[in-house]
N, C-alpha and C positions, 0 to 999 in steps of 0.2 A: 791896408793890411788885413782887416777883417774880411773884406770881400775875397781876397786871395785864399784865405783859410776856408771860406764857405765853398769856393770853387773846387779846391783840392779835396775837401770832404765829399762833395757831390760826385767827383770823379771816382773816388775810392768806393763809394756806395754802388755806383753804376757798374764798376768792374766786378764787385762782389755779386750783384744780381745776375750779371752775365755768366759768371762762373757757375752759379747754381743752376741756371737754365741749361747750360751746356752739359753739366753733369746729369741732369734729369733726362735729357734726350739720349745720352749715351747709355744710361742704365735701363732705359725703356720704361721709366715710370711716368713719363709725361703722357697723359691721356687727354685727347681733345679732338680737333677737327681731323687730324690725320687718321685716328682710329675710326671715326665716323665714316670717313671716305672709304677706308679699307672694308669696313663692314658693309657699306652700300654696294661696293663692287662685288663682294662675295655673294650678297643677296641677289644681285642682278644676274651673276653667273649661274647661280642655283636655279633661278626662275627660267633663264634661257635654256639651261640643260633639261629642265622638266618639259618645256615646250618642244625642244628638239627631239625628245623621245618619241613624239608622235609624227615626226617628219623624217623622210628618207634623206640621204646625202644629196640628192638632186633637187630637194625642196618640194617634192610631191608628197601627198598624204600617205600615211602609213598603209602598208598592205595587210594589216591585221584583219580587216573586215572584207577584203577582196575575196570573191569566190575562187576556189582552187580547182585546177584540172591537172591531168597528167599527160605527159608526152613521153612515150616509150618507143624504143627501137628494138626490133627483134634480134635474133641471133641466127647465124648461118655458118656454114663451113665449106671450104673448097680447096682445090689443089692449085699450085703455081701454074699460071697460064689459063686458069679457068675463070668462070664468072659466078658471082653470088649476088643475091638480092636481099635487101633489108626493107622492112616496112616501117614508116614513121606513123605511129598509132596515137590518136587522141582518145583519151578516156576521161570520164566524168565531165563532159562538156556542160557548162552551165545552162540553166533553163532559158536564159535570154540569148543563147547562142554565141557565136563568135563572129563579130563584124570584121575584125582585122587581126593579123598576127604577123610578126616577122622575127626570125631568129637565125642563128648561124651555127652550123656544126663543123667540127674539124675531124680530119682523118690523117693517117700516115701516108704521105705521098711517096714514101720509099717502098710501100707495100703494094699500092694500087696504081696500075697503069692508066686507067681512065675511070671516070665516074659519070653516070647518067642519071637524071632525075625525071620522074613522070608523076603527074597528079593521080590521085587514087579515088577510091569509092565514095567517101563521104562528101566529096565536092559536087557530085552529081553533074548537073548541067553547067555548073558555075566554074568550070575549068578555066574560063577566060579571066577569072579573078585571081588565078594562081600564077606565080612566076618563080623561077629559081635561077641560081647562077653558081657554077662550079669554078673556083679559082685553083687551077692546078699548081700554080707557083707556090702558094702558101698552104695548100691542102685544106681549103674550106668550102662549105656548101651553104649558100644563102637561100632562105625561103621567104616568100612574101605572099600573104593572102589578104585581099581587100575587096569587100563587097561593093562593087562599083554601082550597084543599083540602089544603094542607101537603104537597105532593109529587106529587099525581096529575096536575096540569095545568101544569107548568112550560113555558117556551118551550124547545124542544129542537133547533130548526133555524133556519137563516138564511132571510131573505126579507123580505117587506113587513110591517112591524109596524103601521103606520098610514098613512092617506091624509089629506093636508091639501088641502082645496078652497078656493081663494082667489078672491074676487070683486074684480076690478081696478076702481078708481074711474075714472069717465069723465074726470076731471081729471088723471089720472096722467100724468106726463111720460114720454117715451120713454127707455129706458135699462135697465140691469140693477139688480136689487135682491136682497138675500139674506135667506133664512130661516136663522138660525144659532143655535148654542148660546148660552144665557145662563147657565145654571147646572145642576149635576148634584147630585142628592141621593145616591143609592147604586144600584149594581148588585151583585147577589149571586146565587150559585148555590144549588142545593137544600140544600147544607150550610151556607148563609149565609156562605160565603167570598166575599170581595170580588172583583169583576170590574172590571178597568180598561177603561173605554169611551173610544174615540177618536172624536171627532165631525168630520164634514166638512159644510160649509154647502151648502145648496141655492140655486140661482140661478134667478130668474125674469126673463126679458127682456120688457119692455114695448115693443111695436112700434107704429109709426104705422099 
């Protein structure tokens, strides 16, 4: 009989302790391993966020210290059925020159009937290091420069990099249209350090 009473009392005490524990968890007053785990996760996320601040989305080092240069396109005007030309101009070329660059421009294929690209002055004798491709279907112009001599023919000065000749459609309406940046692959100097290139769009005015 005595053993039965002890067992019943033990069960009652156990139920009471369980109720207290459940109440503490519900009220949020229980502090222990769970809080330490959440704190650890928060601290880890903070540190990862701080480290990520110095890294780009693609995992490459930040561009904050990369030398900067400018890529500008001129402006021009022409009538429907006529031809106009725009220069792609490099400015503020870094002291270590440009070993390679590739980028893509876009234009309105409803305005222009055809596009032709030719290398220009700053390439000098290294025009064999230059290539371009015009995709008439999606209205893009791709450019690639690569010093195949591995250091003997980099771009070392600013000036006209390429010339874009545009044939305006006879049906083109009057107004302004832009040839502008679509995407950038990479710009690098002769030591293969990244160069940050800032682009400015070119404007062509179609006149009546």
